[in-house]
C-alpha positions as CSV (number, residue, x, y, z in Angstrom):
1,M,0.2,0.2,0.1
2,T,1.4,3.4,-1.0
3,E,1.5,6.5,1.6
4,N,-0.5,9.4,0.7
5,K,2.8,12.2,1.3
6,N,0.2,15.1,0.0
7,I,0.6,18.2,2.4
8,R,-2.9,19.2,3.5
9,T,-3.0,22.8,4.0
10,R,-6.1,24.7,5.6
11,G,-7.3,27.8,3.8
12,V,-7.7,28.8,0.3
13,T,-4.8,28.3,-2.4
14,I,-4.2,31.4,-4.3
15,R,-2.2,30.8,-8.0
16,S,-3.7,33.8,-10.3
17,P,-5.2,37.3,-9.7
18,S,-8.3,35.4,-10.5
19,D,-8.0,33.5,-7.1
20,V,-7.2,37.0,-5.5
21,R,-10.0,38.6,-7.1
22,R,-12.5,35.8,-5.9
23,I,-11.5,35.4,-2.8
24,A,-11.5,39.6,-2.4
25,R,-15.2,39.5,-3.8
26,R,-16.0,36.8,-0.8
27,V,-15.3,38.6,1.7
28,I,-16.5,42.2,0.5
29,S,-20.0,40.2,0.0
30,D,-19.8,38.7,3.7
31,I,-19.5,42.1,4.6
32,F,-21.9,43.7,3.3
33,V,-24.1,40.8,3.9
34,E,-23.3,41.6,8.1
35,G,-24.6,45.4,7.0
36,S,-21.1,45.9,8.5
37,Q,-19.7,48.1,5.7
38,I,-19.4,51.3,7.8
39,T,-17.4,49.8,10.3
40,N,-15.6,48.0,8.4
41,A,-14.7,51.0,5.5
42,G,-11.3,51.0,5.4
43,K,-11.0,47.0,4.6
44,V,-13.7,46.9,2.0
45,N,-11.6,49.9,0.5
46,Q,-8.4,47.7,0.7
47,L,-10.1,44.5,-1.0
48,L,-11.4,46.7,-3.6
49,Q,-8.2,47.8,-4.2
50,T,-7.0,44.3,-4.1
51,W,-9.6,43.6,-6.5
52,L,-8.9,46.2,-9.1
53,K,-5.3,45.3,-8.9
54,G,-6.4,41.9,-9.9
55,W,-7.9,42.6,-12.7
56,E,-5.7,44.8,-13.8
57,L,-2.7,42.4,-14.0
58,E,-5.4,40.2,-15.7
59,K,-6.2,42.4,-18.5
60,L,-2.4,43.2,-18.7
61,E,-1.8,39.2,-19.3
62,S,-4.5,39.6,-21.9
63,I,-3.1,42.5,-23.7
64,E,0.4,40.9,-23.8
65,A,-0.8,37.7,-25.1
66,R,-2.5,39.7,-28.1
67,L,0.7,41.9,-28.6
68,R,2.9,38.9,-28.7
69,A,0.1,37.0,-31.2
70,L,0.4,40.2,-33.3
71,E,4.6,40.3,-33.2
72,D,4.8,36.5,-34.3
73,E,2.2,37.3,-37.3
74,R,4.8,39.9,-38.4
75,R,7.7,38.0,-38.3
76,P,9.1,36.8,-41.7
């Protein structure tokens, strides 16, 4: 019998900007459901900035991929 050597961790895995955006969206949603957005205004602001930065990084990846494709087309 083989032993499972995968280490189990708690929490969430962050591997891409979309993961960061998903987590920020979840926490912001929880704050609004609780009705504590005024109390947590600073946290909401920081999470929104984090969400926006993740969005910008995803868009930048998309732009870089399209630019790379255009450059590849122009090569002889």
